[in-house]
KEPABA-243915 format. One record per residue (C-alpha): residue number from 1; residue in one letter; x, y, z. Coordinates in nm, 2 decimals. Example, Ala and Ser with C-alpha at 12.3 -4.5 7.8 and 13.67 -1.06 7.14 Angstrom:
REM residues 2
resi = 1	resn = A	xx = 1.23	yy = -0.45	zz = 0.78
resi = 2	resn = S	xx = 1.37	yy = -0.11	zz = 0.71
REM end
This chain:
REM residues 108
resi = 1	resn = G	xx = 9.11	yy = 6.79	zz = 9.05
resi = 2	resn = S	xx = 8.90	yy = 7.03	zz = 9.03
resi = 3	resn = V	xx = 8.77	yy = 7.05	zz = 9.42
resi = 4	resn = E	xx = 9.13	yy = 7.06	zz = 9.53
resi = 5	resn = G	xx = 9.16	yy = 7.37	zz = 9.32
resi = 6	resn = I	xx = 8.88	yy = 7.54	zz = 9.47
resi = 7	resn = G	xx = 9.01	yy = 7.45	zz = 9.79
resi = 8	resn = A	xx = 9.34	yy = 7.58	zz = 9.75
resi = 9	resn = F	xx = 9.18	yy = 7.89	zz = 9.61
resi = 10	resn = V	xx = 8.95	yy = 7.96	zz = 9.95
resi = 11	resn = R	xx = 9.30	yy = 7.89	zz = 10.15
resi = 12	resn = E	xx = 9.48	yy = 8.16	zz = 9.94
resi = 13	resn = N	xx = 9.18	yy = 8.45	zz = 9.99
resi = 14	resn = E	xx = 9.16	yy = 8.34	zz = 10.35
resi = 15	resn = E	xx = 9.52	yy = 8.40	zz = 10.40
resi = 16	resn = A	xx = 9.49	yy = 8.70	zz = 10.23
resi = 17	resn = A	xx = 9.17	yy = 8.82	zz = 10.44
resi = 18	resn = A	xx = 9.40	yy = 8.74	zz = 10.71
resi = 19	resn = R	xx = 9.68	yy = 9.03	zz = 10.61
resi = 20	resn = N	xx = 9.40	yy = 9.26	zz = 10.58
resi = 21	resn = G	xx = 9.28	yy = 9.48	zz = 10.92
resi = 22	resn = E	xx = 8.97	yy = 9.72	zz = 10.94
resi = 23	resn = L	xx = 9.04	yy = 10.10	zz = 10.94
resi = 24	resn = V	xx = 8.78	yy = 10.29	zz = 11.08
resi = 25	resn = I	xx = 8.80	yy = 10.66	zz = 10.98
resi = 26	resn = N	xx = 8.66	yy = 10.91	zz = 11.16
resi = 27	resn = A	xx = 8.63	yy = 11.33	zz = 11.19
resi = 28	resn = L	xx = 8.48	yy = 11.59	zz = 11.40
resi = 29	resn = P	xx = 8.25	yy = 11.73	zz = 11.34
resi = 30	resn = W	xx = 8.20	yy = 11.53	zz = 11.04
resi = 31	resn = G	xx = 8.41	yy = 11.47	zz = 10.73
resi = 32	resn = V	xx = 8.45	yy = 11.32	zz = 10.36
resi = 33	resn = V	xx = 8.76	yy = 11.09	zz = 10.31
resi = 34	resn = E	xx = 8.91	yy = 11.26	zz = 9.99
resi = 35	resn = Q	xx = 9.17	yy = 10.97	zz = 9.99
resi = 36	resn = V	xx = 9.36	yy = 10.70	zz = 10.13
resi = 37	resn = L	xx = 9.73	yy = 10.61	zz = 10.02
resi = 38	resn = D	xx = 9.95	yy = 10.31	zz = 10.12
resi = 39	resn = A	xx = 10.31	yy = 10.35	zz = 10.24
resi = 40	resn = S	xx = 10.38	yy = 10.35	zz = 9.89
resi = 41	resn = R	xx = 10.16	yy = 10.65	zz = 9.84
resi = 42	resn = K	xx = 9.92	yy = 10.45	zz = 9.66
resi = 43	resn = P	xx = 9.56	yy = 10.52	zz = 9.64
resi = 44	resn = I	xx = 9.32	yy = 10.28	zz = 9.79
resi = 45	resn = D	xx = 9.02	yy = 10.27	zz = 9.66
resi = 46	resn = L	xx = 8.77	yy = 10.42	zz = 9.80
resi = 47	resn = P	xx = 8.37	yy = 10.36	zz = 9.84
resi = 48	resn = S	xx = 8.15	yy = 10.61	zz = 9.63
resi = 49	resn = E	xx = 7.96	yy = 10.69	zz = 10.00
resi = 50	resn = R	xx = 8.29	yy = 10.84	zz = 10.12
resi = 51	resn = S	xx = 8.12	yy = 11.06	zz = 10.46
resi = 52	resn = T	xx = 8.27	yy = 10.97	zz = 10.81
resi = 53	resn = P	xx = 8.30	yy = 10.74	zz = 10.98
resi = 54	resn = L	xx = 8.41	yy = 10.52	zz = 10.70
resi = 55	resn = V	xx = 8.53	yy = 10.14	zz = 10.74
resi = 56	resn = L	xx = 8.75	yy = 10.02	zz = 10.47
resi = 57	resn = N	xx = 8.88	yy = 9.68	zz = 10.48
resi = 58	resn = V	xx = 9.24	yy = 9.68	zz = 10.39
resi = 59	resn = P	xx = 9.61	yy = 9.50	zz = 10.39
resi = 60	resn = A	xx = 9.78	yy = 9.58	zz = 10.67
resi = 61	resn = G	xx = 10.05	yy = 9.88	zz = 10.71
resi = 62	resn = S	xx = 10.07	yy = 10.30	zz = 10.71
resi = 63	resn = Y	xx = 9.83	yy = 10.49	zz = 10.55
resi = 64	resn = Y	xx = 9.75	yy = 10.83	zz = 10.51
resi = 65	resn = I	xx = 9.42	yy = 10.99	zz = 10.51
resi = 66	resn = T	xx = 9.28	yy = 11.36	zz = 10.35
resi = 67	resn = L	xx = 9.00	yy = 11.46	zz = 10.49
resi = 68	resn = R	xx = 8.77	yy = 11.74	zz = 10.35
resi = 69	resn = H	xx = 8.51	yy = 11.91	zz = 10.48
resi = 70	resn = P	xx = 8.23	yy = 12.16	zz = 10.29
resi = 71	resn = Q	xx = 8.27	yy = 12.44	zz = 10.51
resi = 72	resn = S	xx = 8.64	yy = 12.43	zz = 10.58
resi = 73	resn = A	xx = 8.91	yy = 12.57	zz = 10.35
resi = 74	resn = K	xx = 9.16	yy = 12.36	zz = 10.49
resi = 75	resn = P	xx = 9.20	yy = 11.96	zz = 10.42
resi = 76	resn = V	xx = 9.31	yy = 11.78	zz = 10.76
resi = 77	resn = S	xx = 9.52	yy = 11.51	zz = 10.68
resi = 78	resn = T	xx = 9.53	yy = 11.23	zz = 10.97
resi = 79	resn = F	xx = 9.79	yy = 10.89	zz = 10.98
resi = 80	resn = A	xx = 9.70	yy = 10.51	zz = 11.04
resi = 81	resn = R	xx = 9.89	yy = 10.19	zz = 11.12
resi = 82	resn = V	xx = 9.69	yy = 9.88	zz = 11.05
resi = 83	resn = T	xx = 9.72	yy = 9.57	zz = 11.21
resi = 84	resn = A	xx = 9.61	yy = 9.23	zz = 11.02
resi = 85	resn = G	xx = 9.27	yy = 9.08	zz = 11.17
resi = 86	resn = K	xx = 9.28	yy = 9.38	zz = 11.39
resi = 87	resn = R	xx = 9.02	yy = 9.71	zz = 11.38
resi = 88	resn = S	xx = 9.25	yy = 10.02	zz = 11.37
resi = 89	resn = Q	xx = 9.07	yy = 10.37	zz = 11.43
resi = 90	resn = T	xx = 9.20	yy = 10.73	zz = 11.32
resi = 91	resn = S	xx = 9.03	yy = 11.05	zz = 11.33
resi = 92	resn = G	xx = 9.08	yy = 11.42	zz = 11.22
resi = 93	resn = S	xx = 8.88	yy = 11.73	zz = 11.35
resi = 94	resn = F	xx = 8.78	yy = 12.03	zz = 11.15
resi = 95	resn = P	xx = 8.89	yy = 12.25	zz = 11.46
resi = 96	resn = T	xx = 8.76	yy = 12.58	zz = 11.33
resi = 97	resn = L	xx = 8.44	yy = 12.47	zz = 11.23
resi = 98	resn = S	xx = 8.35	yy = 12.33	zz = 11.58
resi = 99	resn = A	xx = 8.39	yy = 12.70	zz = 11.72
resi = 100	resn = E	xx = 8.19	yy = 12.86	zz = 11.42
resi = 101	resn = E	xx = 7.91	yy = 12.55	zz = 11.53
resi = 102	resn = Y	xx = 7.93	yy = 12.63	zz = 11.86
resi = 103	resn = I	xx = 7.90	yy = 12.99	zz = 11.83
resi = 104	resn = K	xx = 7.56	yy = 12.93	zz = 11.57
resi = 105	resn = R	xx = 7.45	yy = 12.73	zz = 11.82
resi = 106	resn = A	xx = 7.47	yy = 12.94	zz = 12.10
resi = 107	resn = G	xx = 7.27	yy = 13.21	zz = 11.91
resi = 108	resn = L	xx = 7.57	yy = 13.46	zz = 11.94
REM end
């Protein structure tokens, strides 16, 4: 009977995986993912290395993402909808930063 128990366990895991999707979080020029909240505003566990692009395997649903950049005073928020078995991409941008970076590169 124990083999059947393992089979059921594997099936259950596969079903859970099928309800998950990939969430790819990006930022321009780049950022650090500060937090990811699901639709019920519950925080998702994040890895210790959270710079973008960050790929998370999460249950299908809606997510609110907060991104930070060390040189930007304000965090950026973005929204994502994840579909089971698919890859969803979202990105935020730090607009003031790109202008400053551009000026710096142009040597102005």
